[in-house]
N, C-alpha and C positions, 0 to 999 in steps of 0.2 A: 300248370306251372313248372314242374320239373317232367320231364318226360321224353319220347321219342318224337322227333320230328318228323311229322307226315308232307305227303306231296306239296300241298297247301301251304305250307309253311306251320301249321299248327303242332301242337304238343299235343300227347298221349300218354297216359299215366304208365309207370312202370309197374311191375306185380308188387303190390301191398305186403303180399308177407314174406317173414325172413326169420332164419334160425337167430338162435341168440347169437349173440356176437358182440366184442367190446368195438366201442367206437373209436373210429380213428385219432379223433383230435383228443382221447382219452388214454390212448396207446403209448408208452414209452416210444419217442420220437429220433429215427436216427438214418441215412441215407439209404433211401430205396435201394433194395438189392435183387430187383429183375434188373435183366438185361437192356440198355438202354432202347434197343429198337423196338422193345416189347411194349415199351412204356410207351414209347412215343406213339406207335401204332393204337394201344388202345386207349390214350389221350384223344388223339383227332377223331375215333371214332365215338368218345363220350361228348367232346364239345360239339360233335354234328347232332346229337341228340337232345342236347339241353339247352337250356335258355341261361346263362351263367349270371345276366341280372335279376332274372327272377329267384334263382337258385340262393344268391347271396342275401335274400332276405328272409329264406328259411330258417327257422330255430335250426341251431347248431345240429342237436339231437339227432333231428328230421333227416336233416340234410346227411349227417353223416352215413347214416342207414340208407337214403336213396343212393347216394355215390357205392356204396358197398354192393350194394342191388345191380347196380349199372354196369359196374366192372367185371360181376360174377357174370351176368347176362352178355358181356361182350366176349369176355373168355371164351365162353360155351358157344354161341356163336360162330366166332372164328377158329374155333379148335386150335387157341392157341397154348401152348406149353408152359403154364404157367400156374405154378401152387399156390396152395392156400397164401402162405407168407408172403408169397411175391405180389399175391392181389391185394392183401393187406397195405402193403407198401405205397403200392400205386394207388390206393383209395385215400392213404393220408395226404399223397403227393397233392391230387386234387382237391382234397379238401382245401389244403392252404393254399391251393392257386385260388380258390373260389374267394376263399372268405378272409386268406391270412396273406404272408409274405413270402409264399410260395416255400423252397425247401430249407429257409434260414427260419421259418417259423418256428421251430422247435427250440431253437436258439433263446428266445425271448422268455422263454419258460425257464431256460437255465439258470438258479439264484445266484449263480457262481460266475457269469457271464456280464460284465461290465459296459464292454465296447463288442459290437460287430462290425466290421469292415471288409465289404464285399469289392474286390477289384477285380470286376470283370467275371466272366461265367465261370472259371477254373477255379478262381483264387478264393476262397471266405477265411479270414483271420477273426479271432476272437483274443479279449483280454480277459483273462483270469487272475487273481490274485495279483493284478497288475503288471502280470507278464506276458504279451500277445504269444498265440500259438497258432498254428496251420491246421484246420480244419478237414473232414474229407466232404463237405457238403458242396455242391456246385449246382450249379444250374442248368440248363439243356445247352444255352448258348446265348450269346449276347441279347439277343430277341428277346429271351425269355428277362434277363434283367432290366432290359429297359421297359419290357411289361408292367414288373412289379413295379420299379419305380414311376412308372406313370398311374399304377393305380394307387401309389402313396401320396403322391402328390394332387390326384383327383379325391380323396378323403379332405383335403383341405380346400378346394376348391381352384387349385393351382394347375398347370399342365406342365410336359415336360417334352421339350422338342427344340428344335434348332435354335428358335427363336427365343426359347427359354428354357438353357439349358443346366441354370441353378436353381434347387429348390430346397427352402428350410421348410420342413413338416412335421407333426407330433402325430405320432401314434395314439391308439385308444387308449392303452396303458400307462400313456405320457412320457413315454420313450421318444429322444429329439432325434429325427432326420436328418441329414444332407445328404442332396443328390445332386451330382455332376455329370451331363451327359456328354456325348461327341456332339459338337466339334473342339468343346473345351478340354475332353478327356480325350487324350490319344488312344490308350487301349480298351475303349470300351465303358459303357456306365459306372459308375462308382458309386456305391452305398455306403455311408458311414451312420453308424445307429448308438448313439448313447444311450444306456439303461440308467433308469434310477429304482433304487433298493423301494421296493414295497414298507419293510422296517425300516425307520429314521433310526439312526444311529445317534444318544446324547452323549454329554460329556465322559458321562461314567463308561460308556463301551469303550471310548475312543481312548481314553487313557488306559483301560483293562489291554486294549491291542497294541500298548507302545507308543500312542501319538505324542504323548507330552506325558510329564510326570503327574502324580498328582497335588504337589503343591501350585504348578502349574492349573489345574484343574479350580482348584479354590481359587485362583486368583482372576480366572475368565469368568468364574462363575460369579463374582464381586462384580467385575468391568462389565457383564450384560446387563446387570439388576441394577446397577447406579449409571448406568443409560449414558454408559461412555459411547463416541463416535467410533468405528469402527472399521478400517479398511483390512480385507485378506488378501495375501498375494500369492501369486505361486503360476507353475507352469499348466499345461494343460492335464487334465486326470492328476492332480496333486492333493487332491481333496478339497479344493476350497469352496464348495458349494457343500459338500459333509459338514465342513466345520460351520459355516454359516447355519444351515439348521437346526446345529446344536447349539449353537449359541443363542440363535432366535427363539429356542427351547424355556428359554430361562427367562423370557418378558413377562411382565405381571400381567395376569387375565384379564385385567382391567384395561390395559392399554389397546387404543386404534393400532392397527397396522396396517398398511399399503404396500404391497411387494410390486414391484415393476420388472419386469423380465423380457427379453427375445422369445425364449419357449419356457414355459412355467415347467421349475425346477424344483424352486422352496415350496416344502409343503408344511407346514407351521401346524402343530397341536395346539393353536390359541383359538379361543371361541370368537374373538374378535378380526379379523383377518380381511383385508381387501385386494384379492390379486389381480394386476391389471398384465395384459400381453400387448407387447406391440404386433402390426398387421404392415406384414409387405404390401408393397404398389402390386394391383394386381395387372394384367396382362395390357391393359392401355397405360400403364404407366403412372395412374394416379391411385388415390387411395390409402396412401401410407402412413402410419402412425408410429413416429418414433419412441422412443424413451424419455427425449425429449418434452414433447407433445404429453404423455402420460404425466412425466414427473409436475411439469406445469401446472397439470389440471389435477394431482392430486394434491397438492396446497390448499385448493379447495375444497377438499373432502374431509378437512380437520382430523388429519393422520396427526397420532402421537408420536408414531416410528414411522421411518420410510426406507425400506431396504431394497437394493437393487440389485438384480443377480447379479450383472456383470456391468462396470463405466468401461467405456470404451471409444466415448463421442462428444458430441457437445453437450448432452445432459453432465456431463463432470462441473460445469461450473453452477448448472442449478440444484443438483446435489449439496455441493461446498455450502452454498447461500442457504439452502434449507438446514446444514446442521449449525451453521452461524445463526440462524434467528426462528429457535425454540424447537426445534424438531431433534434434541438432543436425542441420542442412545440409536442412531440411524448405522446402519451398516451397508456394506457391499463387498465386491470383490474386483480384482483387476490382473491381469495377466501381466508378471514381472519375473524378473532373474532374483530378485532380493528386495528387502525394504527400502532401501536407499531408490533402487531403480523404480520402486510402484511410485515415489513421491516426482521423481524426473518425469514419468508416463505421464501421470496428473498435468503435469508442467506444460508437457509439450500438448496434451488434449486441449487443455484449455489456451494455449497459444495458436493453436491451427484452426478453433472453431470461433473465436474471437476475435475480430480484426481490430487492429490499434491497441490491442492488449501486451503489456509487457511483463517482462519475467518477474520483477519485483512484486508487482501485483498480484498477480498468479501465486508466487510461495508465500505471500501474506493470507491467502484466502486459506490456501491447505494447511497451513501451520496453527492458523485460529480455529479451523475445523475441525480437525481429527486427533485425537486422543491417541491411539493406539494403530500401530500397525503390525501385523499377525502373518510372518511367511511360511507358507507350506511346501514342502518338498516332497516327492516319491523318489527313494532310495532305488540301488541298481536291482535289489531284491525286490520291489513292487511294493515295498513298507511305505507309508504314507505317514511323514509324522512335522511337528513343528519345526522350524529352521532357528527362529526366532521372534520374539514378541519385543518390541521395540514402541517407547513413548515420544511421540511427538513434543518438545520442550515448551519452542519458541522460535521464534525469527529475530535472527542478531547478523546486524549488518545486512548483506544481500543472501545470506545461508539460513536454509531450516537446520535448526540443532533438533537431535534426538539422541536419545539415549537406551542403549540396551538391556532390559529388564531380565529377557530369561534366552537361554540358546542352548543347542545342541550340544553336549557335550562330546559326545562319539559314541559308536554302536555297544549296545550292552552287552557285556561280559555273560558266559554261559552260567545259568542258573540265578544271574542278576534281574531284576524288576526292570520297570520302563524309566524309575525315579532316578537310578543312575546315569542315565544317558543323558539328562539336561540339566543345568544348574542357572539358581538365580545371581545375578552378578552383584547384589547386596546395595544395588543405586534405589535411591528414596523417589518414589512418583511426587510428580508435581501435582497430579490430579487429584491428589487429597482432600483437597477442598469440596471438590464436588462429591467426593465418596461420604464426606462427612455431612452433606446434605440429605444421605437417604441412609445415616445412622449407622452406616458399615466402614466405619473408619478402625474401629476396634477389632473388627474381622479380619481386615487387610490386613493390619499389623502383624495379627496372629498367625496368618497364613506366610506372609513374607518371613517370618522369625521360623518357622516348621523347615 
């Protein structure tokens, strides 16, 4: 399965014995320290001796051992001036090349990294704490980046080539990957990876981190429990999905929840969750399953609540219809610059996807379906916070009327807690009747008085 390639193309085993060592996968990973020409020389010899496909099926511990043995043997046979530290670095790179995503594999295990952005062979950025920073990780060349991109695409039954230069995929750990290759990308293959935290943050953790005040936490807890229809708006990386996950964690355990996403990001800690994921069209241009297809099917699955990861197409009409026909407590996110822009974008999505639909009809649907629009932002410092919580009141004439319940008052002063940065407008919510049906009206009024 894994050994030296003989003249007839078969493989003979490498030596089984090896001294004690730390497997490459378990070592702290960093950019290889060996000279690039030596790394490439060992690499060529290595892949002449092994079957990569067979090697990738081996248990990680066994594969690490065999790679370490192989590298040591090549160094001895070729009489290369490579020390043990450099050999270990080469073994790590080869291990990641076979079972991982090459030199950036180490970044996937860094809990502080939220985004990995490969802009060609020599430029790899990461986002930590809301800020982008350049790393010293590099690929060998543009072909190496393309090779990794093709391996990622192959894991989801897709391919990357001139005919299919754009691919969305998901890694084994749930990270979302986008690949765009030449000729669409002018300067080589681009890989963008969005990681998702394994430990989901609840409202308490977000509040403690300064995302909103303790009064807003109490309000949002009631809003989620009493089945208000909620839309979360914001820009890329502003924390929309994080907040959606936190709110979803407050749903009653007896409710049946159906989640619909392009790439599964929502991880609900609830016992009765059905997760649905769209499917892109295949290389023949068929087989696509859209969010609208899944949403329509979900209505036949007896859901108590429907959660759409991000609304951005024709599914908006069906989502609003569902909210208006017995699926209260549904939630979704949308890309927008403000709460008002979010409503305008919903309207535009409806008008662009439905022929002969009028603006007034779209606005009526929106006004009757939604209860709250929560707009989140990411500040210059990288801090993510709620900018406004707005209530959708009604439709008056041709305008959707709303009122701001909470907003961001300004940055916290030194020594002050998050409560000082947010304020309640004093407005009385119009959805009190719905809250009263769940026996939470007294609790809501107490929260708003605090």
